[in-house]
Every structure is written in C-alpha cells, then in structure tokens.
MARMIDREN-580116 format. One record per residue (C-alpha): chain; x, y, z. Coordinates in pm, whole numbers, plus 32768, in hexadecimal, padded with zeros to 4 digits. Layout:
BEGIN
chain:px:py:pz
A:X:Y:Z
...
This chain:
BEGIN
chain:px:py:pz
A:87EA:8288:78CB
A:8794:820F:7A22
A:878F:809E:7A56
A:8645:8037:7AEC
A:8682:7F00:7BB3
A:8551:7E47:7C32
A:8568:7DC8:7D94
A:851F:7C55:7D73
A:84EE:7B40:7E6B
A:8636:7A8D:7EA7
A:85DA:7949:7F4C
A:8690:7809:7F99
A:86DF:7754:7E54
A:8712:75DF:7E56
A:8828:7575:7D6A
A:8837:7406:7D1C
A:896B:734B:7CAD
A:88F3:725B:7BA4
A:89A4:711B:7B46
A:895F:6FF5:7A6A
A:89AC:6F13:7B92
A:8866:6E98:7C24
A:88F7:6E6E:7D80
A:8972:6FD6:7D9D
A:888C:70B2:7E6F
A:8860:721C:7E04
A:8927:7314:7ED4
A:8880:7450:7F56
A:8979:756A:7F3D
A:88C9:76AA:7F9B
A:8791:7675:8068
A:879E:7770:8183
A:87AC:76DD:82DF
A:881B:775B:8432
A:896F:76BB:83F8
A:89C6:7737:829D
A:8907:7880:8279
A:8975:79E2:82CD
A:8AE2:7999:8286
A:8B2C:7A8A:8168
A:8AC5:7BDF:80E9
A:89FD:7B2D:7FDA
A:893C:7A77:80EA
A:88F4:7BC2:8195
A:8874:7C61:8053
A:879F:7B2D:800D
A:86FF:7B51:8165
A:86BA:7CC4:812B
A:8622:7C83:7FD5
A:8546:7B6F:8060
A:84A2:7C6C:8149
A:8460:7D58:8024
A:83C5:7C33:7F6D
A:82BD:7C10:807C
A:8221:7D58:8009
A:8198:7CA1:7EDC
A:8199:7B2C:7EFB
A:82A2:7AB3:7EEC
A:824F:7988:7E10
A:8296:79DA:7CA5
A:8162:7988:7BD8
A:8061:79DC:7CE0
A:80B0:7B3A:7D5A
A:7F71:7BD8:7DD9
A:7FA7:7BEC:7F4F
A:7FDA:7D11:8039
A:8041:7E4C:7F7B
A:7FFF:7DBE:7E21
A:7E86:7D8D:7E3A
A:7DED:7CFB:7F75
A:7E4C:7E13:8063
A:7D69:7EFD:7F9B
A:7C40:7E2B:8005
A:7C65:7EB3:8166
A:7CDC:8012:8115
A:7BF5:8072:7FF5
A:7ADB:7F76:7FC5
A:7A60:7FC7:8124
A:7A2E:8138:80D2
A:7967:821B:7FEC
A:7A6B:81E7:7EDA
A:7A94:8074:7E95
A:7989:7F85:7E1C
A:796F:7E16:7DC9
A:7830:7D95:7D27
A:7886:7C2C:7D7B
A:781B:7B70:7EB0
A:78F0:7ABD:7FAF
A:7A06:7B62:8073
A:7A3E:7C8F:7F8D
A:78C7:7CC9:7F77
A:78AB:7CD0:80F2
A:79B9:7DD9:8108
A:7925:7EA3:7FEB
A:77D0:7EA2:8093
A:786E:7EFD:81E1
A:77E2:7DBE:827B
A:7918:7CF7:82D6
A:7955:7C17:8401
A:7A7C:7B66:84A1
A:7A5C:7A3B:83B6
A:7A9F:7B10:8280
A:7BB6:7A6A:81BC
A:7C4F:7BAC:8137
A:7C6F:7C39:8296
A:7D1B:7AF7:8301
A:7DFE:7AF4:81D1
A:7E77:7C59:8200
A:7ECC:7C10:836B
A:7F84:7AD2:8306
A:8051:7B70:81EF
A:80B5:7C9F:82BF
A:812B:7BC4:83DC
A:81EE:7AEF:82E6
A:82B3:7C25:828A
A:82E8:7C73:83FA
A:8359:7B0E:843C
A:8453:7B19:831D
A:84CD:7C6D:8391
A:84FF:7C00:84FA
A:85B7:7AC7:8491
A:869A:7B8E:83A9
A:86E2:7C97:84B1
A:872B:7B8C:85B5
A:8825:7AD6:84DA
A:88C0:7BFE:8424
A:890F:7CA5:856E
A:89F7:7B85:85C2
A:8AB0:7B7B:8478
A:8C25:7BBC:846F
A:8C59:7B95:82F8
A:8BC9:7CEF:82A8
A:8C47:7E43:830F
A:8B9D:7F12:841A
A:8B2E:8007:830B
A:8A96:7EF0:823C
A:89E9:7E63:836D
A:8951:7FB6:83C3
A:88D6:7FDD:825E
A:8838:7E85:8246
A:8798:7E99:839E
A:870D:7FF2:8352
A:8665:7F78:8214
A:85C5:7E57:82CD
A:8551:7F2E:83EF
A:84B1:8021:82FB
A:83F2:7F03:8257
A:8383:7E86:83AB
A:830A:7FE4:83FD
A:8239:7FE8:82BD
A:819B:7EA2:832F
A:814E:7F1E:848D
A:80BA:8061:8408
A:7FCE:7F96:8331
A:7F79:7EA7:844D
A:7F2C:7FBD:8542
A:7E64:8083:8441
A:7D8A:7F51:8414
A:7D7E:7EB5:856F
A:7E06:7FB2:8668
A:7EAC:7EF0:8783
A:7F5C:7DBE:86F5
A:8070:7CD4:8764
A:81BE:7D88:8752
A:82BC:7C7F:86F7
A:842A:7CDC:86CA
A:8575:7C2A:869D
A:859C:7C24:8817
A:847C:7B30:8833
A:853F:7A2B:8772
A:860E:79EE:88AA
A:84D2:796D:8952
A:8467:781C:88C0
A:8310:7836:8964
A:82BE:7992:88E5
A:81B2:7929:87EE
A:80E5:7880:88FE
A:7FC0:796F:8931
A:8081:7AB0:88F7
A:7FD8:7BE4:8987
A:7F64:7D1B:88D4
A:8045:7E4B:88EB
A:7F9E:7F9C:892A
A:7F99:807A:87F7
A:8062:8193:8895
A:817D:80A1:88E9
A:8189:8024:8783
A:8192:8188:8701
A:82B0:81E3:87EA
A:836D:80B2:876D
A:8332:8117:8602
A:8399:8280:863C
A:84E2:8212:86D7
A:8529:8120:85BA
A:84CD:8217:84A8
A:859C:832F:853D
A:86C6:8246:854F
A:86A8:81BA:83F0
A:866C:8315:835C
A:87BF:8378:83E7
A:8863:8248:8344
A:87BB:820D:81F3
A:883D:82C5:80BE
A:8774:83C1:7FF6
A:8797:82DC:7EC8
A:8866:81B7:7E4D
A:8926:8261:7D37
A:8A94:81F8:7D58
A:8A49:814C:7EA1
A:8B3A:8079:7F6C
A:8A50:7F59:7FAE
A:89B9:7EE4:7E67
A:8A3E:7EB9:7D08
A:8942:7FA2:7C66
A:8854:80C2:7CAC
A:8745:7FFE:7D61
A:8634:8103:7D51
A:8532:8026:7DFD
A:85E8:8011:7F48
A:859D:80CE:8089
A:8634:822A:809D
A:8653:834B:818F
A:852B:83F2:80E3
A:8457:82B9:810A
A:84A3:829D:827D
A:8458:840D:82B8
A:8315:83F9:81EF
A:829B:82CD:82B4
A:82F5:8381:83F5
A:822B:84AE:8382
A:8106:83C6:833A
A:8118:8341:849C
A:8122:849F:852F
A:7FFA:84F6:8451
A:7F34:83D5:84E4
A:7F8B:8453:8641
A:7F1B:85B5:85E6
A:8076:8636:863F
A:8055:874A:8540
A:8196:880A:8583
A:8263:86CD:8568
A:81BB:8684:841A
A:821F:87DE:83A2
A:8383:87AE:841C
A:83B6:8654:8387
A:8311:869F:8238
A:83FD:87C8:821A
A:851F:86D7:8248
A:8495:8604:812B
A:846B:8731:8049
A:85C4:87B6:80A2
A:8662:8677:801D
A:8615:8702:7EC0
A:85E7:859D:7E4E
A:8477:85A2:7DF1
A:8384:865D:7D13
A:822F:8623:7C7B
A:822E:855B:7B39
A:81A5:8638:7A1F
A:807F:8555:79CD
A:7F97:84A5:7AC2
A:7F31:83AA:79B9
A:809B:836D:7959
A:80FE:8340:7AC4
A:8047:81F4:7AD5
A:809E:8173:7979
A:8138:801A:797B
A:8265:80A2:78C1
A:82AA:819E:79D8
A:835B:80BE:7AD1
A:83F9:81DB:7B91
A:83FF:8355:7B86
A:8443:8486:7C5B
A:82F7:845F:7D11
A:833F:8303:7D97
A:83B6:8302:7EFE
A:8379:8193:7F48
A:82CC:80A3:7E5E
A:829E:7F33:7E17
A:833B:7EF7:7CC3
A:82EE:7DE2:7BCE
A:8351:7D63:7A7A
A:824F:7CAA:79AC
A:8359:7BC9:7914
A:8410:7B71:7A55
A:8340:7BA8:7B8D
A:81F1:7C38:7B2A
A:80B7:7C76:7BF3
A:7F43:7C41:7BB5
A:7EDD:7DAB:7BDC
A:7E5C:7DC7:7A7A
A:7D87:7C8F:7AA6
A:7CE2:7D05:7BE7
A:7CB1:7E70:7B7D
A:7C71:7E45:7A09
A:7B17:7E77:7973
A:7A27:7D5E:791D
A:79EC:7D06:77AF
A:7AD8:7E15:7734
A:7B42:7E02:75C4
A:7CB2:7E4C:760C
A:7CF0:7DD5:776F
A:7C53:7C81:774E
A:7BFD:7B7E:7857
A:7C0D:7C6E:7981
A:7B42:7C4C:7AC0
A:7AEE:7DAA:7B43
A:7B05:7D33:7CAD
A:7B89:7E83:7D21
A:7AB6:7F92:7C7F
A:7A43:80EE:7CE5
A:78E7:815D:7D4B
A:782C:8230:7C4E
A:77EA:8318:7D72
A:795F:835B:7D92
A:7999:836C:7C1B
A:788B:8475:7BF7
A:7932:854F:7CFE
A:7A4E:85A7:7C0D
A:7A3A:86E1:7B3C
A:7A3A:868F:79C8
A:7B75:8761:7993
A:7C37:8694:7A91
A:7D31:85AD:79E7
A:7CFF:84B3:7AFD
A:7BA1:846F:7A7A
A:7C43:83E9:793D
A:7CC9:82BC:79FB
A:7B7F:81FF:79E7
A:7AD3:811E:78EC
A:798C:81DC:7903
A:78FA:8176:77B4
A:7963:807F:76A6
A:78DC:7F82:75AF
A:7922:7E32:764D
A:797B:7CEC:75A6
A:7817:7C86:75FC
A:77A7:7D91:74FE
A:7702:7E59:7612
A:774C:7FC3:7667
A:77CE:7FBF:77CD
A:7778:8100:7882
A:76E5:81A1:79BA
A:7573:8183:7A00
A:74B7:82D0:79F8
A:741F:827C:7B4B
A:742F:8169:7C4E
A:7364:803C:7BE3
A:732F:80B2:7A7E
A:72FE:7FA1:7979
A:73EE:7FB2:7851
A:7365:7FC9:76EE
A:73C3:7EC6:75EA
A:7536:7EC6:759D
A:7599:7F66:76E9
A:7629:7EE1:782D
A:761B:7FBB:7964
A:7756:7F79:7A28
A:772A:7F63:7BA5
A:787C:800C:7BD0
A:7991:809D:7AFB
A:7AE7:8004:7AC4
A:7C18:80DE:7AF5
A:7D3F:80E9:7A08
A:7E2A:813B:7B25
A:7EAD:7FD6:7B1F
A:7E0E:7F6B:79D6
A:7ECD:8032:78D5
A:7E29:8007:777C
A:7F74:806B:76DC
A:803B:7F67:779C
A:8075:7DFC:774F
A:7F32:7D33:7749
A:7FC6:7C10:780B
A:7F55:7B43:7932
A:806F:7BC7:7A0C
A:80BB:7D38:79FD
A:81D8:7E1B:7A61
A:8123:7F3B:7B0A
A:81C7:7FEB:7C2E
A:80FB:801C:7D6A
A:814F:815C:7E20
A:814D:812C:7F97
A:81DE:8287:7FD1
A:81E9:839A:7ECD
A:822F:850C:7EC9
A:80CA:8584:7E8F
A:806D:84EA:7FDE
A:8187:85AD:8084
A:80FF:86F3:7FF8
A:7F9A:86AA:8061
A:8006:8630:81B9
A:80CA:876E:81F1
A:7FA1:8840:817E
A:7EC0:8786:8271
A:7FAA:87C7:8395
A:7FD9:8936:833D
A:7E61:8968:8328
A:7E35:88C7:847E
A:7F3A:89B2:8510
A:7EE7:8AFB:8466
A:7DCA:8AD5:8370
A:7DD0:8B0B:81F6
A:7F0D:8BDA:81CC
A:7FC4:8C0F:8083
A:80B0:8AE7:80A5
A:7F97:89FA:80FE
A:7EC9:8A5C:7FCE
A:7FFB:8A4E:7EEB
A:804E:88EB:7F5A
A:7EEE:8875:7F04
A:7EF0:8931:7DBC
A:8035:8890:7D53
A:7F83:8742:7D62
A:7E43:87C2:7CC2
A:7EFE:8883:7BB5
A:7FB6:874F:7B3F
A:7E61:86BA:7AE3
A:7DCF:8800:7A5C
A:7CCB:87FD:7B70
A:7C2D:8942:7BE2
A:7D1C:89F3:7CCF
A:7CC1:8A66:7E2D
A:7CA9:8BD4:7E91
A:7D08:8C14:7FFB
A:7BFE:8D1E:802E
A:7AEF:8C1D:7FEA
A:7B4C:8B3E:8110
A:7B49:8B35:8287
A:7C1A:8A40:834C
A:7AEF:8954:8364
A:7A88:8961:81F7
A:7BF0:893D:8184
A:7C13:8808:825D
A:7AED:8770:81A1
A:7B89:87D8:8056
A:7CD3:8732:80B1
A:7C25:85ED:8106
A:7B6C:85F6:7FBB
A:7CAF:8645:7F03
A:7D5D:8520:7FA8
A:7C46:843F:7F2B
A:7C67:84BB:7DC6
A:7DE1:84A9:7DC8
A:7E21:836A:7E8D
A:7D01:827F:7E3E
A:7D6E:8113:7E44
A:7EBF:816A:7EDA
A:7E6E:80DD:8030
A:7E1D:822A:80D6
A:7CA6:8265:80D2
A:7C2E:81B1:820A
A:7D4B:823B:82DF
A:7D03:8399:825A
A:7B92:8385:82B0
A:7BE5:8307:840D
A:7CE8:8416:844A
A:7BF6:8527:83DE
A:7AE4:8492:84B7
A:7A06:846B:8382
A:79F3:82F4:834A
A:7893:82C8:83D1
A:77FF:83FD:8330
A:7899:83D4:81D9
A:786F:825C:81B0
A:770C:825A:8239
A:76BC:8384:815D
A:7736:82C3:802D
A:766A:8192:8092
A:7531:8268:80B6
A:7563:8312:7F67
A:7580:81BF:7EBF
A:744A:812F:7F6A
A:750F:804A:804F
A:74F5:801E:81C4
A:75E0:80FF:828E
A:76A7:800A:835E
A:77CB:80CC:83F2
A:77BE:8103:8568
A:78DB:81AC:861E
A:79A9:8163:86E5
A:7956:7FF6:869E
A:79D4:800E:8538
A:7B0F:80D4:8579
A:7BD4:7F91:855C
A:7B94:7E46:84B1
A:7B4E:7D11:8583
A:7C76:7C30:85BE
A:7C62:7B0C:84C8
A:7B94:79EE:8553
A:7C9E:78EB:8503
A:7D97:79B5:85D1
A:7CA6:79E6:86F2
A:7C73:786D:86FE
A:7DEC:7845:8724
A:7E29:7966:8813
A:7D10:79C5:8906
A:7DC6:7B0C:8955
A:7D3B:7B8E:8809
A:7BEE:7BFB:8897
A:7AE9:7C7C:87A2
A:79FD:7D06:88A8
A:797B:7E53:882A
A:79EC:7E17:86C2
A:7910:7DBA:859D
C-alpha cells in the first residue's frame, strides 16, 4: 500500500532547556537565523516544506488562506458559479461590486506574496549551500521554483501586471522601496523559462526517490510542472504548444480519471491517479477549514457550518439530472431548525410554513457528509488534476482544427465519468463546441480556482456574468476591459504608488 505522506509546514521550533535553577536562562537551540540556518540537508528540506506550507496557512489551527478557502473568493465568487448570501467582503465579490478596499482581495495578494517571499529567501540561501549535493540542490530548487510559478500564475490571473520579485532582488537592500510593476509578458517569459527547467529536473513521482524518506505524493513533479506550463500557454492562446505539452503529460502514463467524481473529493481520498498537484491535509494533524466554509447551514449531519462559499441556483440548475456532479450539492434537506431547506420555485417567492427557501446551495465538494464531522477537516484541494489536462487539450485542438474525433473523445472521457450526456461531433461547429467546452469546464471544475480565468480566456466574462445577474434580477455590473483584472489592494497602493488603479474597478 502506498504511503500517503502529507506535506506539512516545518517551521522554526524553539526548544527550551529547563532547569530548576531560577538564575538559568532558557537556551534557544533551533530558531532559524542567518547564522545557523541552511547548514544541513534537514535545513534545506525544512525550507522547502515551509514554502509548501504557504499554500494553506501555514499556522496549524487556522488554515483557511490561499488555496484552502480564501482564494476561491476571487476565482469563483466573482463569477456565475459562486455565491455568498452574507454581506461584507464576500458579499461584495459575490454581487460583483468589489473595490480596492475589499479585504479578501487584499488577503489573497498578501498570502500569495508571502509564498513568493519564502520561496525567494529559500532559493537565495539554498543556492549557496555546500552541505547538499548538486543533485539535491537541483531537486529542492526546482520544487520551490514550481511553487513560486503557481503563485505568479495566480497573481497574474487576478491582477495582470504585478511586481516580479525573485531571489536576485535579495541582493538589493532597497528593493522593496516603491518597486515597479513588471509587464505581464515579461512575467510570463520568466515563468516559461522556470517551468521548462524544473520540468526537466523534477521526477515523475517520489516512489523510491533519492531525496526523501518516503513517497511524498504531495510534492511537485514533472507532470505538475508541465501541466502548469500548459495552463500558461492556454492563457496565451498558444494552442499548438498546449497540444504539445499536454501530450507530454499524457505520455508520462502517470495519471488517469478517478472512477467516481463524488469519490474524488471525499475526505478519505487524499490522493489518487487524478491528482497532479494538490494541497493535502490531515484533520488530526494539520487540517483546514474547508468543511466549515463550504458546509450547509442548519444541516442535521454536518452541524455548525457557515455556507460562506455556496453555488448559485442558476448554476446548479444548469446540470442535467443524470449528471453525477449534480449530486454534490445539498439541494434539499430537513434542517435542525425543523424547516425543509430547498430552492424557491421563483425569485422572491414566499415560503409556506415549515419551509426555508435557500438563497444559494451548498456544495459537498469540500463538505463530505460521509467524512468526519469535525471543525478541522482533511480534504485535499486539487490545484492541478488530470481532467483539466483533458479539457485543456480539447480546447486547444478545437481552436486549431474544430471538433475532430480526438477533441470530442477527450471531453467525453470527462463527461462519461459522471454519466453526463455525451457529445456527438456532428452536432457541433467550432464555435458551438467552444461554448460547450466552457460550460463543461464550469460543471467539472467549479470551486477549483478556474472559473474566472476560464471566462476571461474565452472572452465571455462580461456576457456570462451579466447574463446571470440579469436572470437573477440583479444589476449587471461587469464592464470590460475595466474588470479584466482586480484593483490592486488599497493598503498596498498606499504603500507603493506604482500600483496604479486607474481604469480598474
């Protein structure tokens, strides 16, 4: 049986030497400083793991940052898919009425740059180490550079031009003083070079590896680097390169679709053949608050949940009833309040006695009713998975040659897994298939941090989000190109005047 090791934050631990003598001061043995850190292989691994930890926290006991909750506020709440019935910062994003003072926009920026800062510091110091072999150094640096690339992809999806900070900037003590924005194309060139290099270095997997004591399935791999590279080429509309790189991923023979869509997201399924790169958790050791944020209100089994990150009824109703993916929602249940929670028959309808019309529907994607009903949960969050590779390749093939047999088959592999109605090539033109692919990506990848970027890439953000707002009797607020990117956080603009929000919402 495979050993599933969870990548945990390894931070500086303060060990105190205790004595009964009152005049003896405690001795700090292992706090990391510039004089005692990065001396051993263990130090190097600790630095690598600390960068992984930034994907989710890294403070144990309060893990809901970046890829383990808050990032979804920007990627899904701001679209036709996600909904939050509360006010404040999440309500602004859900109603597509945010501004530069929004706290969730500021928090995502802050957490992503924390990862970048940790990565740059680790690269800077690891590069100078002599206590590890050249092969170990290449491995550790490649993992960190991959993680940094994940962060910059997310930053540029959200804000476009941002400040490109690398390990080289650490040589300049005045770098942080009003750093300038880097053009988007320069950042993308930087990421392409890094991802090509790390893809050539990273292993396909960590079974019987030279670097770690076990099969660390949560670490960066060749397949992860290639998949992220394909995602970047997809954003650039470099269709042939997407086709070429996704073939490299498929040719690794390392990935396949998990048999069950519902089972894929079960808390018990930490890792499977579909995972390419994921944030892993363990409820007993280093859990997250996904279940709390996504879980349904007043549910009889999953109690005391908040339903901050729910799905619009408009999106829920778009699924075919035969589609297994529609089963991942708490669409109707008898709540602990003794009311039947369900969808209203029409907007503004008044519920009869004993009924509560929910303003949105909670998803079971990260609120598994068969998992442990604990405050902290152990759900995995898939940043990159194989279904996305198949759909990305189908999108690129359609752009190059229209709905050919391979393109349709790739989509149908994803649909077939969920028993959704399969596509027939003869029924589609290149244009109508493009629309079908976008819709399929929504059904397959909701709340996986992809929706807003997908709508932008397809050039459909304004039409689809405004259409949803109209259908739900809300004010259409999206105006392009103003809303292509989020405004730079106000607290950052106040620090650095080079972050100019002119022309942004």
